[in-house]
N, C-alpha and C positions, 0 to 999 in steps of 0.2 A: 699351891701355885708353884710352878717351876721357874727357874731363872737360867739365863745363859750369859756367858761372857762374850762380848763383841770386841774384836780388836781391829782397828783400822791402821795398817802399817803404811806410813808415807816415807818419802826420802828424807824428810827433815824431822818429823815427829811421829810418835806412836800414840794414837788416841785409843783409850780403852774404857769399857764400862760394863757394869753388871745390869742386865736388862730383864725385866719380868715378861711373862707371856703376854701381858696386856700392853706391852710396848712402853712401860714406865721405866725410866732410868733410875736405878736405885743408888748407884755409886759410879762416879766417873773421874778420870784423871788423864793426864798427858805427860809424856816424858820424851826426851830427845832420842832419836833413832841411833845417832852416832854411826852413821853409815860409813864415814871415812875411817873408822877403826876396824873394819873388816866384818866378814860374814858371821863369825862366831859371836862377836860382841852384839850384833843386831839380834841374833837368835836368843842370846842370854837376856837381852833387854826385854824381848817379847815374853820370855819365860818369867821374868821378874814381874811384869805387868799382870800376867795371869795369876801368879802365885799371890800377889797382893789382894786380888779380888777373891780368890779361893779362900784365903784366910778370913777376909771380911765375911764371906758367905757362911763359913763354918762358925764364926763367932756369933752370927745372928740366926743360925739354924735354918739356912736357906738351901734348898736342893738345887744343885747345879749339875745337870746331866751332860753338859758339853760346852765346848769353846768354838766359836766361829772366828775365822781370821780372813780379812781381806788384804791381799798383798799385790803390789805391782807384779806384772808378768803374766805369762801364759801358764795356766794351771790344768793339769790332767790328774784327777783323782788324788789330790794332795801333793802331787809332785810339781815343783816349779821347773818348767822346761827351760825358761829363759825369757827374754823380752823386758826385763826390769833394769833399764839402763841406769837408773838412779841408785841402785843398790849393788854393792860389790859381790862378785862371785855368786850372784843370785840365779844360778842355772843348774840344771840336773840336781836339784835340791829336794829331797823327800821331807819337806818342811812339816807336813801333817804328821808323819810317822815319828819324826824327831821329837816334836813337842808332846805328842801323845805319850810316848815312853817316859819323857822327863817329868811330865805332870800327872801321869796316871789318869788321864782324862780322854774322852773322845774329842778329837780335834778335826774340824771341817774347814778346808781351805778353798778359797776361790779368789778370782781377780778382784782387786779393790774397787774398781769402777763398777763391776757387776754388783758388788755389795751396796754401793751407793744407789744403784737402780732398784735393787731388791728392797732397800730401806724405804725408798719413796713409794714403791708399790704397796708395801705392807702398812706404812704409817705416815706417809707424806703426801706429796703433790700428784701422785699417779694412782691413787686408790680409785678403783672402778674404771681404770683406763686400760684398753686392750693393746694399744700400740703407742710406745713412747721411746724416745732416744734420750739417753743421759750423757752429758759431757761434764767432766770434772777438770777444772783448770787449776793446776798447782805446780809442784816441782816438775811434773810431767803433765801430759794430757791423757786421761783415760776416758773410756766410754762404755756404755752398756745399752743393750737393746731388749725391749720387751715387745714381742710380736705375738699377736693373737693371745695376749694375756700371759705369756710365758717368757721367762728370761731365756734369751737365745745367744749362744756363744759359738755357733758353727759346729762342725764335726768335731766331736770329742773336746769341745770347749776351747778350741784353739783360735777362734776368730774374735770378732768384735773389737779389734784393735783400732778404735776410732782415732786415736792420736797419730796414727801412721798412714792416714790418707794423704796423698801428695797434693799440696796446695800451690806449690810453685816449682816447676821443673828446674833442676840444677840449683836449687836453693841451698840453705844451710845444711851441713851434714848433721844428721840426727844420731842419737846414741845407738839406734838400731842399725846404723851403717848406711841407710839410704839418704838421699838428698831431697830437701823440700818438704819433709813431713810437717803436718800440722803442729805436732809437739815441738819441733825444732824452731818454729816461727811464732807460736802463740802461747807457749808455757810461760810461767813467771820468770824462770832464768832467761828465756829469750827476750822478754820484755825488759828485764834489767840490762841485758847485754845491749839491746838497741838504744836504750836511754843513755847508758854509759858512753856509747860511741858518739851519740849526738852531743853530749856535754863536752867530750874531748875535742870534737870538731869545732866547737865554739869557745874552747879554752875556759870552760866553766868548771868550778870545783865539783867533785863527785861526793855526794853526801855519804856519810858513814854513821851507822850501818845503812845499807841501801836495800830496800825491799819494795814490794808492790804498794804498800800503804804510803810510803814516801813519794812514789811516783804519782799515785792518785791525788795526794795532797798538793803536789806541784801542779798537776793538771788543773785543779780547781782554782789555782792562783793565776792561771793563764800562761804559765811558763811554756815557751814555744817548744822546747825539747820534750817536755813531758806530754804535751798535746800531740806532737808528732809520733812519739813512741806508742802512746795508747791508741792513736788512730790506726797505726800499722797493726797493732794487736787486734783491734776490732775488725779490720779488713780481713785478716787471716782467719780469725774465728768464724766470721760470717761466710767466708768461702767454704770452709769445711761444713758448716751447718746447712748451707744451701744445698750442697751435694747430698747430705743425709736426707733432707726433706724431699728432694727430687727422686731419690731412690726408694725411700720407705714410706713417704707420706704419713708420718705419725700424727697422732692427735696432739701430742705435746713434745716439744724439745725442752728438756730441763737442764739448766746449767748450774753446776755446783762448784765448790772450792771457795777458799777464803775471799778471793778477789770478786767473786760474783755477788758478795754482800757489800760491795763498795758504795752502793746507792742506786737509785732508779736510772741514773744516767748511763750506767754500765749496760744494763739490759736494753735500754732504749737505743743506744748506739749500734748494738749488734742487730737488734730487730729491724731498724731502719735500713741497714745495709743488706740484710737477708731479703727483706721485702722488695728491694730495688732490683734484685737479680734472680729470685727464685721463680720457678714456673708457677703460674697462678693456679693451674688445675691441681698440682700436687700439694699445694700449701693451703688450700681453701679451708681445711679442717684443722690446721696446725696452729697451736699457740706456743709461743716461746716464753718460758718462765724460769725463775730461779728456784733452786731446790728449797722446798719448804722446811726440810730438816737441817738445812745448812751443813755445817761441818759434822753434824751428828748422823748424817745419812749413812756413812760407812759403818759405824759401829752398830747402828740399828739394823742394817742389812746383814751384818755378820752374825748378830744375835738371831735374827729371823732365819738365817741359814740353818742354825742349830735346830730350831723348832720345826722347820720344814723337813729336815733330815730325820728327826725323831718321828714325825708323823708318818713318813714313808716307811721307816723301819717297823713301826708298830702295826702297819697294815699289811706287811708282807707275811705270807703264810709260813708256818713253821714246818720244816721238813724233818719228820721223825722217822 
């Protein structure tokens, strides 16, 4: 059996795992991205994650033919063109080539949300599904589309930027430079910003540290500011998802990211809002669900990317 390294690069943490061909995770870990320390530190951290797993594989005599990496941004054949607002200097970056040379391994790079979608298709909530839309809610908002059974990223993989659909004209300025993007209004940093502002308006203390879990906990106590902030979050997410359903009419909308695991109330609030405004004809076959693989979807997809690429390379004819 062969094994692949799957890396899920986020703005806050790097999740990484050694995954078998049968989708079993053999070894996994997490480490801080340290994005605030610059591009080279982030690349070095990715390299360290990979090397840790390569060492483990070598010690246990496991064959690792490649590494898959999901990263924020628009990716064209291993080159990060840009679009990763949560990572420093993450543009015009030949990430695949850099890591391949440093690690002496084949390295395959794609968008992190695409990898979440691929993971759910191969081992999660979208197996046997021909049309699905994936949304991941975290430091940013990413997305992926599976159309007619295939991962679709637009011409040369430059599309599927689901987090940058405009949900409110002249809204908050997004890291991409536009105003009113879904990411600018419904990401976790946006939720924290909205909650903080509401607390300041009522002269209430701001919890430290402050994250999505703290806001969810306050929501369940009935705290007015937390309820309002999360309701705004639900409204914006539902607006984006409604648009995706009306355009693509998928069989499933799958929501991932840590906050999607907050409990049934989270999915129910979004579903109720979507159902209130979506076109009935486009949504008749659509189910809204959370990612079955949870935070493992990205690493599973990145590993699957390796196996998929190897399968393609093995079927290509040799030119002698």
